[in-house]
C-alpha positions in Angstrom: 15.9 -11.6 -84.2 12.9 -10.7 -82.1 13.7 -13.6 -79.8 17.2 -12.4 -79.2 16.1 -9.2 -77.6 15.6 -9.6 -73.8 12.5 -7.9 -72.4 13.1 -6.6 -68.9 9.4 -6.0 -68.2 8.7 -9.7 -67.6 7.3 -10.2 -64.1 7.6 -13.2 -61.9 4.2 -14.8 -62.0 4.7 -17.8 -59.6 6.1 -18.1 -56.1 7.8 -21.3 -55.2 6.3 -22.4 -51.9 8.3 -25.6 -51.4 10.9 -24.1 -49.0 8.0 -22.6 -46.9 6.3 -26.0 -46.6 9.6 -27.6 -45.7 10.4 -25.2 -43.0 6.8 -25.4 -41.7 6.9 -29.1 -41.4 10.2 -29.1 -39.7 8.9 -26.6 -37.1 5.7 -28.7 -36.7 7.8 -31.8 -35.9 10.0 -29.8 -33.4 6.9 -28.4 -31.7 5.4 -31.9 -31.4 8.5 -33.4 -29.8 9.0 -30.6 -27.4 5.3 -30.5 -26.4 5.5 -34.2 -25.5 8.5 -33.5 -23.3 7.0 -30.5 -21.6 3.6 -32.2 -21.0 5.3 -35.1 -19.1 6.5 -32.9 -16.3 4.0 -31.4 -14.0 4.7 -28.6 -11.4 2.3 -28.3 -8.5 0.9 -24.7 -8.6 -1.5 -22.7 -6.5 -3.5 -21.4 -9.4 -5.5 -18.1 -9.0 -9.3 -18.2 -8.9 -11.4 -16.8 -11.8 -15.1 -16.8 -12.4 -14.7 -17.5 -16.1 -12.1 -20.2 -15.7 -12.8 -23.5 -17.4 -12.7 -26.8 -15.7 -9.5 -28.8 -15.6 -9.2 -32.5 -16.2 -9.7 -34.4 -12.9 -7.9 -37.6 -12.4 -8.0 -40.3 -9.7 -4.6 -41.9 -9.5 -4.5 -45.4 -8.1 -1.2 -47.1 -7.3 -0.8 -50.9 -6.6 2.4 -52.1 -5.1 3.9 -55.6 -5.4 2.1 -56.8 -2.3 -1.4 -55.6 -3.5 -1.5 -52.5 -1.3 -3.6 -49.8 -3.0 -3.0 -46.1 -2.7 -5.5 -43.4 -3.9 -3.8 -40.2 -4.8 -0.8 -41.2 -2.6 -2.8 -42.4 0.4 -3.3 -46.0 1.5 -7.0 -47.1 1.2 -8.9 -50.3 1.6 -11.7 -51.4 -0.6 -14.4 -49.4 1.1 -12.4 -46.2 1.0 -11.4 -46.8 -2.5 -15.0 -46.9 -3.6 -15.9 -43.8 -1.5 -13.0 -41.8 -3.0 -14.0 -42.8 -6.5 -17.6 -42.0 -5.8 -16.8 -38.6 -4.4 -14.4 -37.8 -7.3 -17.2 -38.8 -9.8 -19.7 -36.5 -8.0 -17.2 -33.7 -8.3 -16.5 -34.4 -12.0 -18.7 -36.9 -14.0 -15.8 -36.9 -16.6 -13.3 -38.3 -14.1 -10.4 -40.2 -15.5 -8.8 -42.9 -13.4 -5.2 -43.8 -13.9 -4.0 -47.2 -12.4 -0.2 -47.6 -11.9 0.5 -51.1 -10.8 3.9 -52.5 -10.0 5.3 -55.1 -12.5 5.2 -57.7 -9.6 1.5 -56.9 -8.8 -0.8 -59.8 -9.4 -3.3 -59.7 -12.2 -6.0 -60.5 -9.7 -5.2 -57.5 -7.5 -5.2 -55.1 -10.6 -8.5 -56.5 -11.8 -10.0 -56.2 -8.2 -9.1 -52.4 -8.2 -10.5 -52.0 -11.8 -13.7 -53.7 -10.7 -14.1 -51.6 -7.6 -13.7 -48.3 -9.6 -16.0 -49.4 -12.4 -18.6 -50.6 -9.8 -19.1 -47.0 -8.7 -19.4 -45.7 -12.3 -16.0 -44.6 -13.3 -15.6 -46.0 -16.9 -12.6 -44.0 -18.1 -9.8 -46.1 -16.9 -6.1 -46.0 -18.1 -3.0 -47.9 -17.1 0.3 -46.1 -16.5 3.5 -47.6 -17.8 7.1 -46.5 -18.1 8.6 -46.6 -21.6 10.8 -49.7 -22.1 14.4 -49.1 -23.3 14.9 -49.6 -27.1 16.0 -53.1 -27.9 17.5 -54.7 -30.9 14.9 -56.1 -33.3 14.3 -59.9 -33.1 15.9 -61.9 -35.8 
């Protein structure tokens, strides 16, 4: 009969953390998705000056249209000006990142010419911009 008597002094000795982990993972996924959406939209700002401010990432954006015309940060340039701008940007920041946005109709040769011009002055961090393709049905 000793087992039939309920003892009210028993304390809960374990905490179930499964719901906490589930909620945390859901919040993490939500933050990751929204951060990607927010990071894609840049707003030009006139930032205040501070002596203790860190350096921001510097990028040289190069665009190549269907006819092979090259624009550096939105301004048309020839080969000599392209090299000068890349060289000046590298002097300003040795960790310069170059983003090349080429038209789908641009020739491979014109894109490689721009890559060679930028790499010849020492810019080695080169990335290519692309738009996300619409989702298509899987091939059968």
